[in-house]
Steps between C-alpha positions, in 0.01 A plus 500: 500500500667292767472794743119450501555176687626716792290813457154344488536314836661808663213716378237254619675469835508876550138532401405228746703666770326829429159331522593331827614836646174665397295220652700524818424875527130424451516232774676728753254781450727759334204646303235501782529867598570703187321809627683517833845543342419835350370627841804372692728706268317815602520443874759703696529260794870429442614865489658650809340789679684824415270733693788645702681640194443866405 
């Protein structure tokens, strides 16, 4: 049972760290454009032009 003295603060610290990371992502606007990501995946702008190949 002595291990709980270490495990409980570690678990609380990791939970708090996860909460802070989530709040940081909200603050920096990571979830603002959810619909745009699925359209960016479908765009072919980064593909080279292979029109000269036969």
